[in-house]
A tleap script that builds the chain and sets N, CA, C and O, in Angstrom:
source leaprc.protein.ff14SB
mol = sequence {
  NMET SER LEU LYS LEU SER GLU ILE GLU ILE
  GLY LYS ASN ILE PRO GLU MET THR VAL ARG
  VAL VAL SER VAL SER PRO PRO ARG LEU VAL
  THR THR ARG THR GLY ARG LYS THR GLN LEU
  THR GLU LEU LEU VAL VAL ASP GLU ASP GLY
  ALA THR ALA VAL MET ASN LEU TRP GLY PHE
  GLY THR ALA GLU GLY LEU ARG GLY GLY GLN
  VAL ILE ARG LEU VAL ASP GLY TRP ALA LYS
  GLU TRP GLN GLY LYS LEU GLN LEU SER LEU
  GLY ARG ALA GLY LYS ILE GLU VAL ILE ALA
  ASP ASP GLY HIE ILE PRO PRO ILE SER GLU
  LEU SER LYS GLY ARG ALA THR GLY PHE GLN
  GLU CGLU
}
set mol.1.N position { 56.001 12.975 20.315 }
set mol.1.CA position { 57.310 12.910 19.686 }
set mol.1.C position { 57.191 13.238 18.206 }
set mol.1.O position { 56.346 12.677 17.509 }
set mol.2.N position { 58.019 14.127 17.736 }
set mol.2.CA position { 58.004 14.544 16.345 }
set mol.2.C position { 58.847 13.584 15.504 }
set mol.2.O position { 60.014 13.345 15.814 }
set mol.3.N position { 58.260 13.039 14.447 }
set mol.3.CA position { 58.963 12.107 13.571 }
set mol.3.C position { 59.895 12.840 12.616 }
set mol.3.O position { 59.711 14.024 12.332 }
set mol.4.N position { 60.903 12.113 12.123 }
set mol.4.CA position { 61.764 12.581 11.040 }
set mol.4.C position { 61.258 11.928 9.762 }
set mol.4.O position { 60.547 10.924 9.816 }
set mol.5.N position { 61.618 12.489 8.619 }
set mol.5.CA position { 61.166 11.917 7.348 }
set mol.5.C position { 61.647 10.474 7.185 }
set mol.5.O position { 60.928 9.655 6.614 }
set mol.6.N position { 62.829 10.150 7.665 }
set mol.6.CA position { 63.358 8.786 7.548 }
set mol.6.C position { 62.558 7.774 8.368 }
set mol.6.O position { 62.663 6.571 8.129 }
set mol.7.N position { 61.766 8.240 9.322 }
set mol.7.CA position { 60.982 7.352 10.186 }
set mol.7.C position { 59.556 7.133 9.677 }
set mol.7.O position { 58.810 6.329 10.236 }
set mol.8.N position { 59.184 7.844 8.626 }
set mol.8.CA position { 57.825 7.777 8.091 }
set mol.8.C position { 57.628 6.467 7.331 }
set mol.8.O position { 58.499 6.044 6.570 }
set mol.9.N position { 56.487 5.837 7.541 }
set mol.9.CA position { 56.139 4.623 6.811 }
set mol.9.C position { 55.019 4.937 5.829 }
set mol.9.O position { 54.003 5.532 6.189 }
set mol.10.N position { 55.226 4.526 4.578 }
set mol.10.CA position { 54.224 4.744 3.535 }
set mol.10.C position { 52.909 4.093 3.956 }
set mol.10.O position { 52.896 2.960 4.438 }
set mol.11.N position { 51.800 4.818 3.769 }
set mol.11.CA position { 50.485 4.289 4.096 }
set mol.11.C position { 50.130 4.393 5.559 }
set mol.11.O position { 49.123 3.836 5.997 }
set mol.12.N position { 50.947 5.102 6.326 }
set mol.12.CA position { 50.706 5.213 7.769 }
set mol.12.C position { 50.428 6.662 8.164 }
set mol.12.O position { 50.783 7.607 7.458 }
set mol.13.N position { 49.780 6.797 9.317 }
set mol.13.CA position { 49.497 8.095 9.909 }
set mol.13.C position { 50.793 8.727 10.429 }
set mol.13.O position { 51.717 8.031 10.851 }
set mol.14.N position { 50.837 10.052 10.389 }
set mol.14.CA position { 51.952 10.812 10.959 }
set mol.14.C position { 51.376 11.600 12.133 }
set mol.14.O position { 50.742 12.634 11.923 }
set mol.15.N position { 51.585 11.130 13.367 }
set mol.15.CA position { 50.991 11.828 14.511 }
set mol.15.C position { 51.471 13.271 14.622 }
set mol.15.O position { 50.668 14.181 14.829 }
set mol.16.N position { 52.784 13.482 14.484 }
set mol.16.CA position { 53.338 14.837 14.556 }
set mol.16.C position { 54.696 14.878 13.876 }
set mol.16.O position { 55.494 13.949 13.999 }
set mol.17.N position { 54.949 15.968 13.157 }
set mol.17.CA position { 56.223 16.145 12.474 }
set mol.17.C position { 56.505 17.636 12.358 }
set mol.17.O position { 55.598 18.426 12.095 }
set mol.18.N position { 57.762 18.022 12.555 }
set mol.18.CA position { 58.167 19.411 12.410 }
set mol.18.C position { 59.165 19.498 11.264 }
set mol.18.O position { 60.158 18.770 11.239 }
set mol.19.N position { 58.898 20.389 10.317 }
set mol.19.CA position { 59.741 20.548 9.131 }
set mol.19.C position { 59.860 22.029 8.776 }
set mol.19.O position { 59.089 22.863 9.252 }
set mol.20.N position { 60.840 22.332 7.934 }
set mol.20.CA position { 60.987 23.690 7.410 }
set mol.20.C position { 60.462 23.704 5.976 }
set mol.20.O position { 60.749 22.799 5.193 }
set mol.21.N position { 59.699 24.728 5.644 }
set mol.21.CA position { 59.220 24.903 4.272 }
set mol.21.C position { 60.383 25.447 3.449 }
set mol.21.O position { 60.959 26.483 3.781 }
set mol.22.N position { 60.721 24.746 2.380 }
set mol.22.CA position { 61.771 25.204 1.472 }
set mol.22.C position { 61.156 26.086 0.401 }
set mol.22.O position { 61.660 27.170 0.110 }
set mol.23.N position { 60.056 25.610 -0.187 }
set mol.23.CA position { 59.377 26.381 -1.226 }
set mol.23.C position { 57.896 26.010 -1.278 }
set mol.23.O position { 57.485 24.941 -0.826 }
set mol.24.N position { 57.127 26.909 -1.833 }
set mol.24.CA position { 55.684 26.730 -1.985 }
set mol.24.C position { 55.369 26.900 -3.468 }
set mol.24.O position { 55.658 27.943 -4.055 }
set mol.25.N position { 54.778 25.873 -4.069 }
set mol.25.CA position { 54.421 25.969 -5.481 }
set mol.25.C position { 53.191 26.867 -5.630 }
set mol.25.O position { 52.409 27.008 -4.689 }
set mol.26.N position { 53.018 27.467 -6.799 }
set mol.26.CA position { 51.778 28.219 -7.014 }
set mol.26.C position { 50.588 27.265 -6.933 }
set mol.26.O position { 50.649 26.169 -7.490 }
set mol.27.N position { 49.505 27.656 -6.252 }
set mol.27.CA position { 48.331 26.778 -6.170 }
set mol.27.C position { 47.745 26.544 -7.558 }
set mol.27.O position { 47.777 27.420 -8.423 }
set mol.28.N position { 47.209 25.342 -7.745 }
set mol.28.CA position { 46.567 25.056 -9.043 }
set mol.28.C position { 45.218 24.392 -8.809 }
set mol.28.O position { 45.007 23.697 -7.815 }
set mol.29.N position { 44.328 24.622 -9.733 }
set mol.29.CA position { 42.985 24.058 -9.672 }
set mol.29.C position { 43.035 22.647 -10.250 }
set mol.29.O position { 43.549 22.443 -11.350 }
set mol.30.N position { 42.504 21.677 -9.514 }
set mol.30.CA position { 42.480 20.294 -9.970 }
set mol.30.C position { 41.064 19.743 -9.818 }
set mol.30.O position { 40.269 20.234 -9.017 }
set mol.31.N position { 40.774 18.716 -10.603 }
set mol.31.CA position { 39.501 18.012 -10.505 }
set mol.31.C position { 39.774 16.653 -9.884 }
set mol.31.O position { 40.600 15.891 -10.388 }
set mol.32.N position { 39.084 16.346 -8.792 }
set mol.32.CA position { 39.294 15.072 -8.098 }
set mol.32.C position { 38.652 13.931 -8.879 }
set mol.32.O position { 37.936 14.153 -9.855 }
set mol.33.N position { 38.918 12.720 -8.435 }
set mol.33.CA position { 38.323 11.547 -9.089 }
set mol.33.C position { 36.802 11.586 -9.055 }
set mol.33.O position { 36.145 11.016 -9.926 }
set mol.34.N position { 36.240 12.256 -8.053 }
set mol.34.CA position { 34.782 12.334 -7.937 }
set mol.34.C position { 34.197 13.494 -8.744 }
set mol.34.O position { 32.983 13.698 -8.756 }
set mol.35.N position { 35.070 14.256 -9.420 }
set mol.35.CA position { 34.594 15.355 -10.254 }
set mol.35.C position { 34.543 16.706 -9.551 }
set mol.35.O position { 34.177 17.710 -10.163 }
set mol.36.N position { 34.907 16.738 -8.270 }
set mol.36.CA position { 34.893 17.993 -7.527 }
set mol.36.C position { 36.148 18.790 -7.849 }
set mol.36.O position { 37.235 18.227 -7.978 }
set mol.37.N position { 35.990 20.106 -7.978 }
set mol.37.CA position { 37.135 20.983 -8.219 }
set mol.37.C position { 37.656 21.491 -6.878 }
set mol.37.O position { 36.885 21.887 -6.004 }
set mol.38.N position { 38.974 21.472 -6.735 }
set mol.38.CA position { 39.604 21.956 -5.521 }
set mol.38.C position { 40.967 22.533 -5.864 }
set mol.38.O position { 41.404 22.480 -7.013 }
set mol.39.N position { 41.618 23.070 -4.882 }
set mol.39.CA position { 42.929 23.664 -5.081 }
set mol.39.C position { 43.996 22.772 -4.456 }
set mol.39.O position { 43.802 22.229 -3.369 }
set mol.40.N position { 45.113 22.626 -5.143 }
set mol.40.CA position { 46.247 21.855 -4.649 }
set mol.40.C position { 47.466 22.764 -4.603 }
set mol.40.O position { 47.815 23.410 -5.591 }
set mol.41.N position { 48.109 22.803 -3.433 }
set mol.41.CA position { 49.361 23.533 -3.277 }
set mol.41.C position { 50.394 22.547 -2.765 }
set mol.41.O position { 50.146 21.822 -1.802 }
set mol.42.N position { 51.545 22.520 -3.405 }
set mol.42.CA position { 52.612 21.612 -2.986 }
set mol.42.C position { 53.707 22.411 -2.276 }
set mol.42.O position { 54.135 23.470 -2.736 }
set mol.43.N position { 54.140 21.865 -1.142 }
set mol.43.CA position { 55.248 22.447 -0.398 }
set mol.43.C position { 56.417 21.485 -0.466 }
set mol.43.O position { 56.233 20.277 -0.318 }
set mol.44.N position { 57.607 21.997 -0.685 }
set mol.44.CA position { 58.806 21.190 -0.518 }
set mol.44.C position { 59.266 21.457 0.902 }
set mol.44.O position { 59.484 22.607 1.283 }
set mol.45.N position { 59.415 20.391 1.690 }
set mol.45.CA position { 59.788 20.536 3.099 }
set mol.45.C position { 61.059 19.747 3.378 }
set mol.45.O position { 61.389 18.799 2.666 }
set mol.46.N position { 61.772 20.160 4.439 }
set mol.46.CA position { 63.014 19.507 4.840 }
set mol.46.C position { 62.991 19.305 6.354 }
set mol.46.O position { 62.463 20.133 7.097 }
set mol.47.N position { 63.573 18.189 6.795 }
set mol.47.CA position { 63.637 17.954 8.246 }
set mol.47.C position { 65.033 18.279 8.764 }
set mol.47.O position { 65.889 18.751 8.016 }
set mol.48.N position { 65.251 18.025 10.033 }
set mol.48.CA position { 66.516 18.387 10.677 }
set mol.48.C position { 67.720 17.659 10.104 }
set mol.48.O position { 68.849 18.128 10.248 }
set mol.49.N position { 67.499 16.508 9.449 }
set mol.49.CA position { 68.588 15.744 8.851 }
set mol.49.C position { 68.873 16.139 7.407 }
set mol.49.O position { 69.805 15.621 6.791 }
set mol.50.N position { 68.070 17.059 6.864 }
set mol.50.CA position { 68.252 17.497 5.480 }
set mol.50.C position { 67.474 16.673 4.471 }
set mol.50.O position { 67.599 16.898 3.267 }
set mol.51.N position { 66.659 15.707 4.945 }
set mol.51.CA position { 65.822 14.908 4.050 }
set mol.51.C position { 64.647 15.761 3.582 }
set mol.51.O position { 64.123 16.573 4.345 }
set mol.52.N position { 64.235 15.579 2.334 }
set mol.52.CA position { 63.145 16.378 1.776 }
set mol.52.C position { 61.963 15.513 1.352 }
set mol.52.O position { 62.105 14.316 1.099 }
set mol.53.N position { 60.805 16.140 1.282 }
set mol.53.CA position { 59.590 15.484 0.796 }
set mol.53.C position { 58.650 16.574 0.304 }
set mol.53.O position { 58.818 17.750 0.626 }
set mol.54.N position { 57.666 16.171 -0.476 }
set mol.54.CA position { 56.623 17.076 -0.934 }
set mol.54.C position { 55.419 16.893 -0.022 }
set mol.54.O position { 55.017 15.770 0.281 }
set mol.55.N position { 54.853 18.011 0.409 }
set mol.55.CA position { 53.625 17.991 1.198 }
set mol.55.C position { 52.517 18.583 0.329 }
set mol.55.O position { 52.636 19.701 -0.171 }
set mol.56.N position { 51.441 17.818 0.156 }
set mol.56.CA position { 50.290 18.281 -0.620 }
set mol.56.C position { 49.243 18.873 0.311 }
set mol.56.O position { 48.818 18.226 1.268 }
set mol.57.N position { 48.830 20.095 0.030 }
set mol.57.CA position { 47.764 20.734 0.790 }
set mol.57.C position { 46.569 20.903 -0.140 }
set mol.57.O position { 46.622 21.656 -1.113 }
set mol.58.N position { 45.497 20.194 0.174 }
set mol.58.CA position { 44.288 20.185 -0.637 }
set mol.58.C position { 43.269 21.158 -0.058 }
set mol.58.O position { 43.083 21.222 1.157 }
set mol.59.N position { 42.620 21.904 -0.919 }
set mol.59.CA position { 41.555 22.802 -0.496 }
set mol.59.C position { 41.938 24.259 -0.652 }
set mol.59.O position { 43.111 24.623 -0.574 }
set mol.60.N position { 40.943 25.076 -0.870 }
set mol.60.CA position { 41.160 26.500 -1.076 }
set mol.60.C position { 41.627 27.154 0.225 }
set mol.60.O position { 40.996 26.996 1.270 }
set mol.61.N position { 42.727 27.881 0.150 }
set mol.61.CA position { 43.226 28.629 1.293 }
set mol.61.C position { 44.041 27.836 2.295 }
set mol.61.O position { 44.477 28.403 3.297 }
set mol.62.N position { 44.268 26.539 2.068 }
set mol.62.CA position { 44.984 25.731 3.067 }
set mol.62.C position { 46.444 26.140 3.216 }
set mol.62.O position { 47.038 25.932 4.274 }
set mol.63.N position { 47.025 26.716 2.177 }
set mol.63.CA position { 48.439 27.107 2.239 }
set mol.63.C position { 48.604 28.619 2.384 }
set mol.63.O position { 49.712 29.144 2.272 }
set mol.64.N position { 47.513 29.300 2.631 }
set mol.64.CA position { 47.560 30.755 2.734 }
set mol.64.C position { 48.543 31.197 3.819 }
set mol.64.O position { 48.489 30.716 4.951 }
set mol.65.N position { 49.429 32.105 3.466 }
set mol.65.CA position { 50.394 32.645 4.415 }
set mol.65.C position { 51.668 31.828 4.557 }
set mol.65.O position { 52.606 32.265 5.224 }
set mol.66.N position { 51.723 30.649 3.944 }
set mol.66.CA position { 52.933 29.832 4.044 }
set mol.66.C position { 53.965 30.297 3.022 }
set mol.66.O position { 53.632 30.645 1.890 }
set mol.67.N position { 55.233 30.293 3.454 }
set mol.67.CA position { 56.303 30.698 2.538 }
set mol.67.C position { 57.590 29.980 2.937 }
set mol.67.O position { 57.715 29.462 4.047 }
set mol.68.N position { 58.535 29.961 2.015 }
set mol.68.CA position { 59.819 29.329 2.253 }
set mol.68.C position { 60.508 29.912 3.476 }
set mol.68.O position { 60.449 31.119 3.714 }
set mol.69.N position { 61.160 29.056 4.249 }
set mol.69.CA position { 61.894 29.464 5.432 }
set mol.69.C position { 61.141 29.231 6.726 }
set mol.69.O position { 61.760 29.120 7.785 }
set mol.70.N position { 59.814 29.153 6.667 }
set mol.70.CA position { 59.024 28.961 7.884 }
set mol.70.C position { 59.161 27.532 8.411 }
set mol.70.O position { 59.374 26.590 7.647 }
set mol.71.N position { 59.035 27.395 9.718 }
set mol.71.CA position { 59.007 26.077 10.349 }
set mol.71.C position { 57.546 25.784 10.670 }
set mol.71.O position { 56.850 26.609 11.261 }
set mol.72.N position { 57.091 24.593 10.269 }
set mol.72.CA position { 55.698 24.209 10.499 }
set mol.72.C position { 55.631 22.876 11.225 }
set mol.72.O position { 56.525 22.036 11.123 }
set mol.73.N position { 54.542 22.715 11.961 }
set mol.73.CA position { 54.247 21.451 12.633 }
set mol.73.C position { 53.046 20.833 11.915 }
set mol.73.O position { 52.005 21.469 11.750 }
set mol.74.N position { 53.215 19.603 11.502 }
set mol.74.CA position { 52.148 18.820 10.887 }
set mol.74.C position { 51.606 17.892 11.965 }
set mol.74.O position { 52.362 17.129 12.567 }
set mol.75.N position { 50.304 17.955 12.211 }
set mol.75.CA position { 49.652 17.092 13.189 }
set mol.75.C position { 48.579 16.291 12.467 }
set mol.75.O position { 47.782 16.848 11.712 }
set mol.76.N position { 48.559 14.994 12.697 }
set mol.76.CA position { 47.609 14.080 12.060 }
set mol.76.C position { 47.741 14.125 10.543 }
set mol.76.O position { 46.792 14.437 9.823 }
set mol.77.N position { 48.935 13.807 10.085 }
set mol.77.CA position { 49.199 13.756 8.647 }
set mol.77.C position { 49.129 12.337 8.125 }
set mol.77.O position { 48.814 11.399 8.856 }
set mol.78.N position { 49.428 12.202 6.847 }
set mol.78.CA position { 49.372 10.909 6.189 }
set mol.78.C position { 50.517 10.826 5.204 }
set mol.78.O position { 50.872 11.828 4.584 }
set mol.79.N position { 51.104 9.648 5.046 }
set mol.79.CA position { 52.211 9.433 4.114 }
set mol.79.C position { 51.780 8.483 3.015 }
set mol.79.O position { 51.146 7.458 3.267 }
set mol.80.N position { 52.137 8.842 1.793 }
set mol.80.CA position { 51.884 7.951 0.665 }
set mol.80.C position { 53.066 8.039 -0.289 }
set mol.80.O position { 53.943 8.891 -0.143 }
set mol.81.N position { 53.070 7.163 -1.246 }
set mol.81.CA position { 54.114 7.167 -2.257 }
set mol.81.C position { 53.481 7.539 -3.589 }
set mol.81.O position { 52.426 7.017 -3.949 }
set mol.82.N position { 54.120 8.436 -4.315 }
set mol.82.CA position { 53.643 8.838 -5.637 }
set mol.82.C position { 54.851 8.893 -6.544 }
set mol.82.O position { 55.800 9.632 -6.285 }
set mol.83.N position { 54.816 8.106 -7.613 }
set mol.83.CA position { 55.909 8.029 -8.580 }
set mol.83.C position { 57.244 7.755 -7.888 }
set mol.83.O position { 58.273 8.334 -8.236 }
set mol.84.N position { 57.203 6.858 -6.901 }
set mol.84.CA position { 58.408 6.427 -6.213 }
set mol.84.C position { 58.930 7.369 -5.146 }
set mol.84.O position { 60.005 7.131 -4.597 }
set mol.85.N position { 58.201 8.435 -4.835 }
set mol.85.CA position { 58.663 9.402 -3.849 }
set mol.85.C position { 57.645 9.563 -2.726 }
set mol.85.O position { 56.437 9.449 -2.935 }
set mol.86.N position { 58.164 9.830 -1.530 }
set mol.86.CA position { 57.327 10.075 -0.367 }
set mol.86.C position { 56.554 11.378 -0.536 }
set mol.86.O position { 57.125 12.401 -0.915 }
set mol.87.N position { 55.257 11.339 -0.254 }
set mol.87.CA position { 54.434 12.540 -0.234 }
set mol.87.C position { 53.658 12.584 1.068 }
set mol.87.O position { 53.168 11.565 1.555 }
set mol.88.N position { 53.557 13.773 1.617 }
set mol.88.CA position { 52.843 13.989 2.869 }
set mol.88.C position { 51.567 14.755 2.591 }
set mol.88.O position { 51.507 15.547 1.651 }
set mol.89.N position { 50.549 14.526 3.399 }
set mol.89.CA position { 49.314 15.303 3.313 }
set mol.89.C position { 48.664 15.307 4.688 }
set mol.89.O position { 49.115 14.629 5.611 }
set mol.90.N position { 47.607 16.079 4.802 }
set mol.90.CA position { 46.878 16.142 6.065 }
set mol.90.C position { 45.887 15.000 6.139 }
set mol.90.O position { 45.288 14.624 5.131 }
set mol.91.N position { 45.711 14.448 7.322 }
set mol.91.CA position { 44.659 13.477 7.545 }
set mol.91.C position { 43.318 14.212 7.603 }
set mol.91.O position { 43.276 15.433 7.453 }
set mol.92.N position { 42.248 13.495 7.816 }
set mol.92.CA position { 40.909 14.119 7.844 }
set mol.92.C position { 40.809 15.234 8.885 }
set mol.92.O position { 40.176 16.262 8.641 }
set mol.93.N position { 41.433 15.030 10.037 }
set mol.93.CA position { 41.404 16.043 11.095 }
set mol.93.C position { 42.764 16.735 11.208 }
set mol.93.O position { 43.049 17.400 12.204 }
set mol.94.N position { 43.593 16.573 10.186 }
set mol.94.CA position { 44.950 17.097 10.230 }
set mol.94.C position { 45.022 18.606 10.188 }
set mol.94.O position { 44.097 19.285 9.740 }
set mol.95.N position { 46.151 19.115 10.669 }
set mol.95.CA position { 46.369 20.555 10.623 }
set mol.95.C position { 47.858 20.836 10.545 }
set mol.95.O position { 48.695 20.020 10.931 }
set mol.96.N position { 48.154 22.012 10.036 }
set mol.96.CA position { 49.521 22.504 10.061 }
set mol.96.C position { 49.493 23.851 10.745 }
set mol.96.O position { 48.524 24.603 10.638 }
set mol.97.N position { 50.566 24.144 11.447 }
set mol.97.CA position { 50.674 25.447 12.093 }
set mol.97.C position { 52.110 25.927 11.982 }
set mol.97.O position { 53.053 25.145 12.102 }
set mol.98.N position { 52.262 27.221 11.752 }
set mol.98.CA position { 53.585 27.830 11.736 }
set mol.98.C position { 54.017 27.968 13.189 }
set mol.98.O position { 53.261 28.467 14.024 }
set mol.99.N position { 55.236 27.525 13.488 }
set mol.99.CA position { 55.736 27.592 14.862 }
set mol.99.C position { 57.024 28.418 14.895 }
set mol.99.O position { 57.609 28.721 13.855 }
set mol.100.N position { 57.447 28.770 16.092 }
set mol.100.CA position { 58.672 29.552 16.269 }
set mol.100.C position { 59.872 28.753 15.781 }
set mol.100.O position { 59.958 27.544 15.998 }
set mol.101.N position { 60.788 29.433 15.125 }
set mol.101.CA position { 62.006 28.814 14.620 }
set mol.101.C position { 63.043 28.798 15.738 }
set mol.101.O position { 63.657 29.820 16.044 }
set mol.102.N position { 63.232 27.619 16.345 }
set mol.102.CA position { 64.189 27.503 17.450 }
set mol.102.C position { 65.583 27.102 16.971 }
set mol.102.O position { 66.470 26.858 17.789 }
set mol.103.N position { 65.782 27.032 15.655 }
set mol.103.CA position { 67.082 26.684 15.096 }
set mol.103.C position { 67.340 25.191 15.018 }
set mol.103.O position { 68.414 24.773 14.585 }
set mol.104.N position { 66.371 24.374 15.433 }
set mol.104.CA position { 66.518 22.921 15.424 }
set mol.104.C position { 66.677 22.375 14.005 }
set mol.104.O position { 67.438 21.436 13.767 }
set mol.105.N position { 65.950 22.977 13.075 }
set mol.105.CA position { 66.055 22.592 11.666 }
set mol.105.C position { 66.918 23.654 10.982 }
set mol.105.O position { 66.618 24.844 11.080 }
set mol.106.N position { 67.984 23.242 10.291 }
set mol.106.CA position { 68.881 24.218 9.687 }
set mol.106.C position { 68.133 25.155 8.726 }
set mol.106.O position { 67.177 24.745 8.067 }
set mol.107.N position { 68.585 26.424 8.657 }
set mol.107.CA position { 67.976 27.344 7.694 }
set mol.107.C position { 68.275 26.889 6.264 }
set mol.107.O position { 69.231 26.150 6.026 }
set mol.108.N position { 67.467 27.327 5.338 }
set mol.108.CA position { 67.623 26.932 3.937 }
set mol.108.C position { 69.038 27.220 3.448 }
set mol.108.O position { 69.609 26.428 2.698 }
set mol.109.N position { 69.599 28.334 3.863 }
set mol.109.CA position { 70.942 28.730 3.403 }
set mol.109.C position { 72.025 27.743 3.819 }
set mol.109.O position { 73.084 27.697 3.194 }
set mol.110.N position { 71.782 26.952 4.861 }
set mol.110.CA position { 72.783 25.994 5.334 }
set mol.110.C position { 72.603 24.587 4.773 }
set mol.110.O position { 73.457 23.724 4.973 }
set mol.111.N position { 71.511 24.357 4.083 }
set mol.111.CA position { 71.272 23.021 3.537 }
set mol.111.C position { 72.272 22.754 2.414 }
set mol.111.O position { 72.658 23.665 1.682 }
set mol.112.N position { 72.680 21.510 2.290 }
set mol.112.CA position { 73.667 21.177 1.260 }
set mol.112.C position { 73.124 21.508 -0.119 }
set mol.112.O position { 71.958 21.257 -0.426 }
set mol.113.N position { 73.978 22.065 -0.926 }
set mol.113.CA position { 73.594 22.533 -2.252 }
set mol.113.C position { 73.061 21.382 -3.094 }
set mol.113.O position { 73.635 20.293 -3.129 }
set mol.114.N position { 71.954 21.649 -3.768 }
set mol.114.CA position { 71.386 20.665 -4.678 }
set mol.114.C position { 70.418 19.696 -4.050 }
set mol.114.O position { 69.783 18.924 -4.768 }
set mol.115.N position { 70.276 19.703 -2.715 }
set mol.115.CA position { 69.366 18.752 -2.079 }
set mol.115.C position { 67.966 19.303 -1.954 }
set mol.115.O position { 66.999 18.603 -2.255 }
set mol.116.N position { 67.835 20.535 -1.519 }
set mol.116.CA position { 66.514 21.095 -1.261 }
set mol.116.C position { 66.378 22.437 -1.977 }
set mol.116.O position { 66.199 23.483 -1.353 }
set mol.117.N position { 66.468 22.374 -3.283 }
set mol.117.CA position { 66.496 23.619 -4.046 }
set mol.117.C position { 65.157 24.013 -4.627 }
set mol.117.O position { 65.021 25.126 -5.135 }
set mol.118.N position { 64.167 23.148 -4.574 }
set mol.118.CA position { 62.856 23.512 -5.107 }
set mol.118.C position { 62.258 22.404 -5.936 }
set mol.118.O position { 62.777 21.288 -5.985 }
set mol.119.N position { 61.167 22.725 -6.581 }
set mol.119.CA position { 60.460 21.742 -7.388 }
set mol.119.C position { 61.128 21.588 -8.736 }
set mol.119.O position { 61.596 22.565 -9.322 }
set mol.120.N position { 61.173 20.378 -9.222 }
set mol.120.CA position { 61.777 20.122 -10.527 }
set mol.120.C position { 60.685 20.121 -11.573 }
set mol.120.O position { 59.595 19.590 -11.361 }
set mol.121.N position { 60.994 20.722 -12.696 }
set mol.121.CA position { 60.058 20.723 -13.822 }
set mol.121.C position { 60.118 19.366 -14.496 }
set mol.121.O position { 61.184 18.759 -14.601 }
set mol.122.N position { 58.975 18.898 -14.950 }
set mol.122.CA position { 58.959 17.598 -15.651 }
set mol.122.C position { 58.618 17.814 -17.097 }
set mol.122.O position { 58.551 16.854 -17.865 }
savepdb mol mol.pdb
quit
């Protein structure tokens, strides 16, 4: 069963979730707490109810080929809270895959204005 964003519990595993990619941030190089350098790409995603969240993809090439408008399935993900907002990421054995768009999740053009417009600058 695919979860909705409203059903996600902070600090819990996400067995499966299907969302639409709204936007993909440019990848950036980050240094982890252990001193290792890696790449972080953030995706803004939306579910069938129009709820949005940020998905963090860690590692070089993990977001390769992803773009706004695609529908993806997240398997074995993880939910956490960062600065008061829900963030999604892959679990240790997690994966994302682009799947066929069956129209279950509204296209970006139909989402209510101002809800899923992209990343906000801070």
